[in-house]
C-alpha positions in Angstrom: 67.8 21.9 -29.5 66.6 19.6 -26.7 68.5 16.4 -26.2 66.3 13.3 -25.7 66.7 11.4 -22.5 69.3 8.6 -22.8 67.0 6.2 -21.0 64.1 6.8 -23.5 63.0 3.5 -25.0 62.7 3.4 -28.8 59.5 1.4 -28.3 57.8 4.7 -27.4 60.0 7.5 -28.5 60.0 6.9 -32.2 58.2 8.2 -34.1 57.0 11.5 -32.7 53.2 11.5 -32.2 51.3 13.1 -35.0 49.5 15.5 -32.7 52.9 16.9 -31.5 54.8 16.9 -34.8 56.2 20.1 -36.2 54.2 21.6 -39.2 55.4 20.7 -42.6 55.1 22.4 -46.0 51.7 22.3 -47.7 51.1 19.1 -49.7 47.6 18.7 -51.2 48.0 15.1 -52.0 49.3 14.3 -48.5 46.4 16.3 -46.9 43.8 14.5 -49.0 45.4 11.1 -48.0 45.3 12.1 -44.3 41.6 13.2 -44.6 40.8 9.9 -46.3 42.5 7.9 -43.5 40.7 10.0 -40.9 37.3 9.4 -42.5 38.0 5.7 -42.7 39.0 5.6 -39.0 35.8 7.5 -38.1 33.7 5.0 -39.9 35.5 2.1 -38.3 35.1 3.7 -34.8 31.3 4.2 -35.4 30.9 0.7 -36.6 32.8 -0.6 -33.6 30.6 1.4 -31.3 27.5 -0.2 -33.0 29.0 -3.6 -32.6 29.7 -3.0 -28.9 26.1 -1.8 -28.4 24.8 -5.1 -30.0 27.2 -7.1 -27.8 25.9 -5.2 -24.7 22.3 -6.0 -25.7 23.3 -9.7 -26.1 24.8 -9.6 -22.6 21.4 -8.4 -21.2 19.7 -11.5 -22.7 22.2 -14.1 -21.5 21.5 -15.7 -18.1 20.1 -18.7 -16.3 16.9 -17.0 -15.2 14.0 -16.0 -17.4 14.6 -12.5 -18.8 12.5 -9.9 -17.1 12.8 -6.2 -16.5 13.4 -6.7 -12.8 16.2 -9.3 -13.5 17.8 -7.1 -16.1 17.8 -4.1 -13.7 19.0 -6.0 -10.7 21.7 -8.2 -12.3 22.3 -8.1 -16.0 22.6 -4.4 -16.6 25.0 -3.9 -13.6 27.1 -6.8 -14.9 27.2 -5.4 -18.4 28.0 -1.9 -17.2 30.7 -3.3 -14.9 32.3 -5.2 -17.7 32.4 -2.1 -19.9 33.7 0.2 -17.2 36.3 -2.3 -16.0 37.6 -3.2 -19.4 37.8 0.4 -20.6 39.5 1.7 -17.5 42.1 -1.2 -17.2 43.1 -0.8 -20.8 43.5 3.0 -20.4 45.4 2.5 -17.2 47.7 0.0 -18.9 48.3 2.5 -21.8 49.2 5.2 -19.3 51.5 3.0 -17.3 53.3 2.0 -20.5 53.8 5.7 -21.3 55.2 6.4 -17.8 57.6 3.5 -18.0 58.3 3.8 -21.7 57.9 0.1 -22.1 55.2 -1.7 -24.0 55.4 -4.9 -21.9 54.1 -3.6 -18.6 50.6 -3.2 -17.1 49.2 -3.0 -13.5 49.1 -6.9 -13.3 52.9 -7.1 -14.1 54.4 -4.3 -12.0 53.0 -5.3 -8.6 50.1 -2.8 -8.6 47.3 -5.4 -8.3 49.3 -7.4 -5.8 49.8 -4.3 -3.7 46.1 -3.5 -3.8 45.3 -7.0 -2.7 47.8 -6.6 0.2 46.0 -3.4 1.3 42.6 -5.3 1.2 44.1 -8.1 3.3 45.4 -5.7 5.9 42.1 -3.7 6.1 40.3 -7.0 6.5 42.6 -7.9 9.4 42.5 -4.5 11.1 38.8 -3.6 10.4 36.8 -6.6 9.2 33.6 -4.6 9.1 35.0 -1.6 7.2 32.8 -0.1 4.5 33.7 -0.3 0.9 35.1 3.2 0.8 37.7 2.4 3.4 38.6 -0.8 1.5 39.0 1.2 -1.7 41.1 3.8 0.1 43.4 1.1 1.6 43.8 -0.7 -1.8 44.5 2.6 -3.6 47.2 3.7 -1.1 48.9 0.3 -1.3 48.6 0.2 -5.0 50.2 3.7 -5.2 53.0 2.6 -2.9 53.6 -0.6 -4.8 53.7 1.2 -8.2 56.0 3.9 -6.8 58.4 1.3 -5.5 58.5 -0.4 -8.9 59.4 2.9 -10.6 62.1 3.7 -8.0 63.7 0.3 -8.6 63.5 0.7 -12.4 65.1 4.1 -12.3 68.1 2.6 -10.5 68.5 -0.3 -12.9 71.4 0.5 -15.2 70.5 -1.9 -18.0 66.9 -1.1 -19.0 66.2 -3.5 -21.9 62.7 -4.1 -23.2 62.3 -7.2 -21.0 64.2 -6.1 -17.9 61.4 -3.7 -16.8 58.6 -6.2 -16.8 60.8 -8.8 -15.1 61.5 -6.4 -12.3 57.7 -5.8 -11.9 56.9 -9.5 -11.9 59.5 -10.2 -9.2 58.2 -7.3 -7.1 54.7 -8.5 -7.5 55.7 -12.0 -6.5 57.2 -10.7 -3.2 54.2 -8.5 -2.4 51.9 -11.4 -3.3 53.8 -13.8 -1.1 53.4 -11.4 1.9 49.6 -11.1 1.1 49.3 -14.9 0.9 51.1 -15.4 4.2 48.9 -12.9 6.0 45.7 -14.3 4.4 46.7 -17.8 5.5 47.5 -16.6 9.0 44.1 -14.9 9.4 42.0 -17.3 7.4 41.4 -14.9 4.5 42.7 -17.1 1.6 39.2 -17.4 0.0 38.8 -13.6 0.0 42.3 -13.2 -1.4 41.5 -15.7 -4.2 38.5 -13.6 -5.1 40.5 -10.4 -5.3 43.2 -12.1 -7.5 40.7 -13.7 -10.0 38.5 -11.3 -11.9 34.8 -12.3 -12.1 31.5 -10.5 -12.7 29.4 -13.3 -11.1 28.8 -11.4 -7.9 28.0 -8.0 -9.5 24.5 -6.8 -8.6 22.8 -3.5 -8.3 24.3 -1.7 -5.3 27.6 -3.6 -5.6 29.2 -2.2 -8.8 28.5 1.6 -8.6 32.1 2.2 -7.3 33.3 1.4 -10.9 31.7 4.7 -12.1 34.6 6.5 -10.4 37.0 5.0 -12.9 35.2 7.0 -15.6 36.3 10.2 -13.8 39.8 8.9 -13.8 39.6 8.2 -17.5 38.5 11.8 -18.2 41.4 13.2 -16.2 43.8 10.9 -18.2 42.3 12.3 -21.5 42.6 15.9 -20.4 46.3 15.4 -19.4 47.0 13.2 -22.5 49.4 15.6 -24.2 51.5 16.0 -21.1 51.7 12.2 -20.7 52.8 11.9 -24.4 55.5 14.5 -24.0 56.8 12.8 -20.8 57.0 9.5 -22.7 59.2 11.1 -25.3 61.9 12.0 -22.8 62.5 14.0 -19.7 64.5 16.8 -21.4 62.0 17.2 -24.2 59.1 17.4 -21.7 60.9 20.0 -19.5 61.7 22.1 -22.5 58.0 22.0 -23.5 57.0 23.3 -20.1 55.8 20.1 -18.5 56.2 19.7 -14.8 57.5 16.1 -15.1 57.4 15.1 -11.4 53.8 16.3 -11.0 52.6 14.7 -14.2 54.4 11.4 -13.3 52.8 11.2 -9.9 49.4 12.2 -11.3 49.7 9.3 -13.7 50.7 6.9 -10.9 47.8 8.1 -8.8 45.3 7.5 -11.6 46.7 4.0 -12.4 46.6 3.1 -8.7 43.0 4.4 -8.3 41.7 2.5 -11.4 43.5 -0.7 -10.3 42.3 -0.6 -6.7 38.7 0.1 -7.6 38.7 -2.9 -10.1 40.4 -5.2 -7.6 37.9 -4.2 -4.9 34.9 -4.6 -7.1 35.6 -7.5 -9.5 39.2 -8.7 -8.9 42.3 -8.7 -11.0 42.0 -9.2 -14.8 45.4 -10.1 -16.4 46.7 -9.1 -19.9 44.0 -6.6 -20.6 46.2 -3.6 -19.9 49.0 -5.2 -21.9 47.6 -6.4 -25.3 45.0 -3.7 -26.0 47.4 -0.7 -25.5 50.1 -2.6 -27.5 47.8 -3.2 -30.4 46.6 0.5 -30.3 50.2 1.8 -30.2 51.1 -0.5 -33.2 48.2 0.7 -35.4 47.5 4.2 -34.1 50.8 5.6 -32.9 51.8 7.3 -29.7 49.4 10.3 -29.7 47.8 9.7 -26.4 44.8 12.0 -26.9 43.9 10.3 -30.2 44.6 6.7 -29.1 42.8 6.8 -25.7 39.2 6.5 -27.1 40.3 3.5 -29.2 42.0 1.9 -26.2 38.9 2.3 -24.0 36.7 0.9 -26.8 39.0 -2.1 -27.3 39.3 -2.8 -23.6 35.5 -2.7 -23.1 34.8 -4.9 -26.1 37.4 -7.5 -25.2 36.2 -7.7 -21.6 32.5 -8.0 -22.5 33.2 -10.6 -25.2 35.3 -12.7 -22.8 32.6 -12.4 -20.1 30.0 -13.7 -22.6 32.3 -16.5 -23.6 32.7 -17.5 -20.0 29.0 -17.5 -19.4 28.1 -19.5 -22.6 31.0 -22.0 -22.9 29.6 -24.2 -20.0 26.1 -22.8 -19.7 24.4 -22.7 -17.2 27.7 -22.6 -15.3 30.3 -20.0 -16.0 34.1 -19.5 -16.1 35.5 -16.3 -14.6 36.5 -13.6 -17.0 40.0 -13.5 -15.6 40.5 -17.1 -16.7 39.2 -16.5 -20.2 41.3 -13.3 -20.6 44.3 -15.0 -19.2 44.2 -17.6 -21.9 43.1 -15.3 -24.8 45.4 -12.5 -23.7 48.3 -14.8 -23.5 47.8 -16.0 -27.0 47.5 -12.5 -28.3 50.6 -11.5 -26.5 52.6 -14.4 -27.9 51.5 -13.4 -31.4 52.6 -9.8 -30.8 56.0 -11.1 -29.7 56.4 -13.3 -32.8 55.4 -10.4 -35.1 57.9 -8.2 -33.4 60.7 -10.7 -33.8 59.8 -11.1 -37.6 59.9 -7.3 -38.0 63.2 -7.3 -36.2 
């Protein structure tokens, strides 16, 4: 019988995901109850999709200019699509990173991934100021992957891996990388650009300037196809190896996907805090650890929360607007505090 990894966090490893559980004896009552729960969840999911469609339609109508087909096609549809893609991809990336680290208090914004992507953008702006978007994305992705890899290497060498130690390591690493990026930006007069990369906003999204975000949909599909392997890896190294999972390859695949998603979002709209933290945390609490089952819900929740916060930022001081990163920073912080208090009460 496989021995679970001694470093596995109880936050993720208990209970075993329903999609990976061993078959039990036939129980008609239990089967009927499961089918009832499944039908209720399908109805909730469809109703949620309908609500998101209505929210997207409202987003197409909100703006300073008079609504016209040209304005919708040029600005409002790209902005709505960018909010949906960014929200869904960042929430899914946060969920995957939490599986890889076996800790529910990490996300790309708290492990140095976003700061490393910003550092890559600062360096490419210094070396090649006129570089096309593809090279900026490549530089941001490479540095995001390096930053996330350094974080995991540090965490693996920390003897005491409590629930709060891992995110604290990530925050300190992100602060160091961010300080280097700020120094270089100050030295080469790039502070304004760095500020834009650090604060997420859809104000500058137009047709022709958001299409890069469609690449994150491909990354999300790859995450979904490899979902069972990520779930097994999160349950412990020994269990994953005994199940035939190539742990190193799966781990680096997950890191690459997180880095790509984070870099594309930083290049296109900037950094959005707390999104990859609260949405996966709520999904894991209510849906369990079955990655393949939870990912669609996580993507839907991230898209809804991002689009709703963008609408709030556009309406709260109309005709001016507040960046979505600011709105999500406040709202996400409140949700995160509530989650911590509930956890303490259950404890």
